C-alpha positions as CSV (number, residue, x, y, z in Angstrom):
1,X,17.7,-1.1,-18.3
2,X,15.3,-2.5,-15.7
3,X,16.8,-3.6,-12.4
4,X,14.9,-6.8,-11.5
5,X,15.6,-9.7,-9.2
6,X,18.2,-12.0,-10.9
7,X,16.1,-15.1,-10.2
8,X,12.9,-13.7,-11.7
9,X,11.6,-15.4,-14.9
10,X,11.3,-13.3,-18.0
11,X,8.7,-10.5,-17.7
12,X,7.2,-7.6,-19.7
13,X,6.1,-4.3,-18.2
14,X,2.3,-3.8,-18.0
15,X,2.1,-0.7,-15.7
16,X,4.5,2.0,-14.6
17,X,4.3,5.2,-12.6
18,X,7.3,7.3,-11.9
19,X,5.4,10.2,-10.4
20,X,6.7,12.9,-12.7
21,X,3.2,14.4,-12.1
22,X,0.3,13.5,-9.9
23,X,-3.4,14.3,-10.2
24,X,-5.6,12.4,-7.8
25,X,-8.6,13.0,-10.2
26,X,-6.9,11.9,-13.4
27,X,-8.0,8.3,-13.2
28,X,-4.7,6.4,-12.7
29,X,-4.9,6.5,-9.0
30,X,-7.9,6.0,-6.8
31,X,-7.5,7.7,-3.4
32,X,-10.2,6.0,-1.4
33,X,-11.6,2.5,-1.0
34,X,-14.6,1.2,-2.9
35,X,-16.5,0.2,0.3
36,X,-19.5,2.3,1.4
37,X,-19.8,4.8,4.2
38,X,-16.8,5.4,6.5
39,X,-15.2,2.3,5.0
40,X,-14.3,4.4,1.9
41,X,-11.9,6.5,4.0
42,X,-10.5,4.2,6.7
43,X,-10.5,0.5,7.9
44,X,-12.5,0.4,11.1
45,X,-11.9,-3.3,11.6
46,X,-8.2,-2.5,12.0
47,X,-8.9,0.2,14.6
48,X,-7.2,2.8,12.5
49,X,-7.3,6.4,13.7
50,X,-7.0,8.3,10.4
51,X,-9.2,9.2,7.4
52,X,-7.7,8.8,3.9
53,X,-8.5,12.1,2.2
54,X,-7.9,14.0,-1.0
55,X,-8.8,17.6,-2.2
56,X,-12.3,16.4,-3.2
57,X,-13.0,14.9,0.3
58,X,-16.1,16.5,1.9
59,X,-16.5,14.4,5.0
60,X,-19.8,14.9,6.8
61,X,-20.6,18.0,4.7
62,X,-21.3,18.6,1.1
63,X,-18.5,20.9,0.0
64,X,-14.9,19.7,-0.5
65,X,-12.5,20.5,2.3
66,X,-9.5,20.8,0.1
67,X,-7.4,18.5,2.2
68,X,-4.4,17.3,0.3
69,X,-1.9,14.7,1.8
70,X,0.0,14.4,-1.5
71,X,2.9,16.3,-2.9
72,X,5.7,15.8,-5.4
73,X,9.2,16.2,-4.0
74,X,12.7,15.2,-5.4
75,X,11.2,12.7,-7.9
76,X,8.9,11.0,-5.5
77,X,5.2,11.2,-4.4
78,X,5.1,12.0,-0.7
79,X,2.0,11.0,1.3
80,X,1.8,12.9,4.6
81,X,0.0,11.8,7.8
82,X,-0.9,14.7,10.1
83,X,-3.2,15.5,13.1
84,X,-6.6,16.6,11.9
85,X,-7.5,20.3,12.3
86,X,-9.6,20.6,15.5
87,X,-12.0,23.0,13.7
88,X,-13.0,20.2,11.3
89,X,-13.8,17.6,13.9
90,X,-17.5,17.6,13.1
91,X,-16.8,17.2,9.4
92,X,-14.3,14.3,10.1
93,X,-16.6,12.2,12.2
94,X,-14.2,12.8,15.1
95,X,-11.2,11.0,13.5
96,X,-8.1,12.6,14.9
97,X,-5.6,12.1,12.0
98,X,-5.5,12.5,8.2
99,X,-3.5,10.6,5.7
100,X,-3.6,9.3,2.1
101,X,-3.8,6.1,0.1
102,X,-3.3,5.0,-3.5
103,X,-5.1,2.2,-5.4
104,X,-4.9,1.1,-9.1
105,X,-8.5,-0.3,-8.9
106,X,-9.7,2.1,-11.7
107,X,-6.6,1.8,-13.9
108,X,-4.9,-1.6,-13.7
109,X,-5.4,-5.1,-12.3
110,X,-4.0,-8.5,-13.4
111,X,-3.8,-12.1,-12.4
112,X,-0.2,-13.0,-11.5
113,X,2.9,-10.9,-12.1
114,X,5.7,-9.1,-10.4
115,X,4.6,-6.1,-8.4
116,X,7.2,-3.6,-7.2
117,X,7.0,-0.4,-5.1
118,X,10.2,1.6,-4.4
119,X,9.6,3.6,-1.2
120,X,11.0,5.3,1.9
121,X,9.0,4.6,5.0
122,X,7.9,7.0,7.8
123,X,9.5,6.8,11.2
124,X,7.6,7.2,14.4
125,X,5.2,5.5,16.8
126,X,1.7,4.9,15.3
127,X,2.6,4.8,11.6
128,X,1.6,1.7,9.7
129,X,2.5,1.3,6.0
130,X,0.9,-1.5,3.9
131,X,1.8,-2.3,0.3
132,X,-0.8,-4.9,-0.8
133,X,-2.9,-6.6,-3.4
134,X,-6.7,-7.0,-3.3
135,X,-9.1,-8.6,-5.7
136,X,-11.0,-6.3,-8.1
137,X,-14.3,-7.9,-7.0
138,X,-13.5,-6.2,-3.7
139,X,-13.9,-9.0,-1.3
140,X,-11.6,-9.9,1.6
141,X,-9.9,-12.2,2.0
142,X,-7.9,-13.0,-0.2
143,X,-5.1,-10.4,0.2
144,X,-1.4,-10.5,-0.7
145,X,0.8,-8.2,1.4
146,X,3.9,-7.1,-0.5
147,X,5.3,-5.5,2.7
148,X,4.0,-4.0,5.9
149,X,6.2,-1.7,8.0
150,X,5.6,-0.2,11.4
151,X,7.0,3.3,12.1
152,X,8.5,2.3,15.5
153,X,10.5,-0.6,14.0
154,X,11.7,0.5,10.6
155,X,14.5,-2.2,10.6
156,X,11.9,-4.9,10.2
157,X,9.2,-5.8,7.7
158,X,6.3,-8.2,7.7
159,X,5.1,-10.5,4.8
160,X,1.7,-12.0,4.9
161,X,-1.1,-13.7,2.9
162,X,-4.7,-13.5,4.0
163,X,-6.6,-16.5,2.7
164,X,-10.0,-18.1,3.2
165,X,-8.0,-21.3,3.8
166,X,-6.5,-21.6,7.3
167,X,-2.7,-22.0,7.4
168,X,-2.1,-20.8,3.9
169,X,0.3,-18.1,4.7
170,X,4.0,-17.9,5.8
171,X,4.9,-17.4,9.4
172,X,4.0,-13.8,10.4
173,X,7.3,-12.8,12.0
174,X,9.4,-9.6,11.5
175,X,12.2,-10.0,9.0
176,X,15.4,-7.9,9.7
177,X,16.2,-5.2,7.1
178,X,18.2,-2.1,6.7
179,X,16.6,1.0,8.1
180,X,13.6,1.4,5.7
181,X,13.1,5.1,6.8
182,X,16.6,6.2,5.9
183,X,16.6,5.6,2.2
184,X,14.5,4.2,-0.7
185,X,14.1,0.5,-1.0
186,X,12.4,-1.7,-3.6
187,X,9.6,-4.0,-2.2
188,X,8.5,-6.7,-4.6
189,X,6.3,-9.8,-4.9
190,X,6.4,-12.4,-7.6
191,X,2.9,-14.0,-7.8
192,X,2.7,-17.1,-9.9
193,X,0.1,-19.9,-10.2
194,X,2.2,-22.2,-8.0
195,X,4.3,-19.9,-5.7
196,X,4.5,-16.4,-4.2
197,X,8.0,-14.9,-3.7
198,X,8.9,-11.7,-1.8
199,X,11.9,-9.5,-2.5
200,X,13.7,-6.6,-0.9
201,X,16.0,-4.7,-3.3
202,X,16.1,-7.7,-5.6
203,X,17.1,-10.2,-2.8
204,X,14.7,-13.0,-2.2
205,X,13.2,-13.0,1.3
206,X,10.7,-15.8,1.2
207,X,8.8,-18.2,-1.1
208,X,5.4,-19.8,-0.3
209,X,2.9,-22.0,-2.2
210,X,0.1,-19.9,-3.8
211,X,-3.1,-20.5,-1.9
212,X,-6.1,-21.9,-3.8
213,X,-8.1,-18.7,-3.5
214,X,-5.4,-16.5,-5.1
215,X,-6.0,-17.0,-8.8
216,X,-8.0,-13.9,-9.8
217,X,-7.3,-10.4,-10.9
218,X,-5.9,-8.1,-8.2
219,X,-5.1,-4.4,-8.0
220,X,-2.3,-2.7,-6.0
221,X,-2.7,-0.5,-2.9
222,X,-0.4,1.6,-0.8
223,X,-1.8,2.9,2.5
224,X,-0.3,5.0,5.3
225,X,-2.4,4.3,8.4
226,X,-2.1,6.1,11.7
227,X,-2.8,4.0,14.8
228,X,-4.5,0.6,14.7
229,X,-4.9,-2.4,16.9
230,X,-1.5,-3.7,15.7
231,X,0.8,-0.7,15.9
232,X,-0.9,1.3,18.6
233,X,-1.6,5.1,18.6
234,X,0.9,7.9,18.2
235,X,2.4,9.2,21.4
236,X,4.5,12.2,22.5
237,X,7.5,10.9,20.6
238,X,5.7,10.7,17.2
239,X,7.2,13.2,14.7
240,X,4.8,15.0,12.5
241,X,4.1,14.8,9.6
242,X,4.7,11.1,9.0
243,X,5.7,10.7,5.4
244,X,5.7,7.8,3.0
245,X,7.6,8.6,-0.2
246,X,7.2,6.5,-3.3
247,X,9.6,6.8,-6.2
248,X,8.0,4.4,-8.6
249,X,5.4,1.6,-9.0
250,X,6.1,-1.0,-11.6
251,X,4.0,-4.1,-12.5
252,X,5.1,-6.8,-14.9
253,X,3.6,-10.0,-16.3
254,X,5.5,-13.2,-16.8
255,X,6.3,-14.0,-20.4
256,X,5.2,-17.6,-20.0
257,X,1.7,-16.6,-18.7
258,X,-1.0,-15.0,-20.7
259,X,-1.5,-11.4,-19.7
260,X,-4.8,-11.0,-17.9
261,X,-4.9,-7.2,-17.3
262,X,-8.5,-6.1,-16.6
263,X,-8.0,-2.6,-17.9
């Protein structure tokens, strides 16, 4: 039986990943952005200090470096953030850290629905987890943030909407939570034509009117950044590796809305 928020309207499952196996090249999960150049592997506008890599990543060279931030452990996919090997600095454009990301751009996108990720967050200064939705046409904004968690304050999470329309999102303030680095918790967002509602472990956190520019197919992303203008860089207290563990990803469509999956 599916454990869903009790106030959620009737839904049907459109996508599910329980990470019984993981192959970054299989097509379900994209492990880099669609943007060109360095933007495929990091978000420079955020001031991030990591590159998102996978075993096929070749950096500034032509041969894959075999870097793999992903592993399966105890029924979850673990994404590890680590310092970059000093010997590879020239191949990594000088970026000092490595990490991993997931995207459903190549496998699933839809307009509206309930999107849920059950995850355990990393703890430590400099880690920045984002669970978010981005349009398949790959423009920004708009963006729906399911949850953002900083490694130095794992008893808080942030909810946000990035819109082309000023003032369209909820107040960007930390919401108190249990320690999100101690155990797994379910982060969800119910995106409907009129409202967007955020949940933690099935409990409603906030509801906000859907902005006028958030009515198009979106795909889901999970990113573990290191550093950035918001969280700041790692320091001497940062434990390595930083690990984001994901037990499952589930996406549903509301029964009263016509399914609009792209793939």
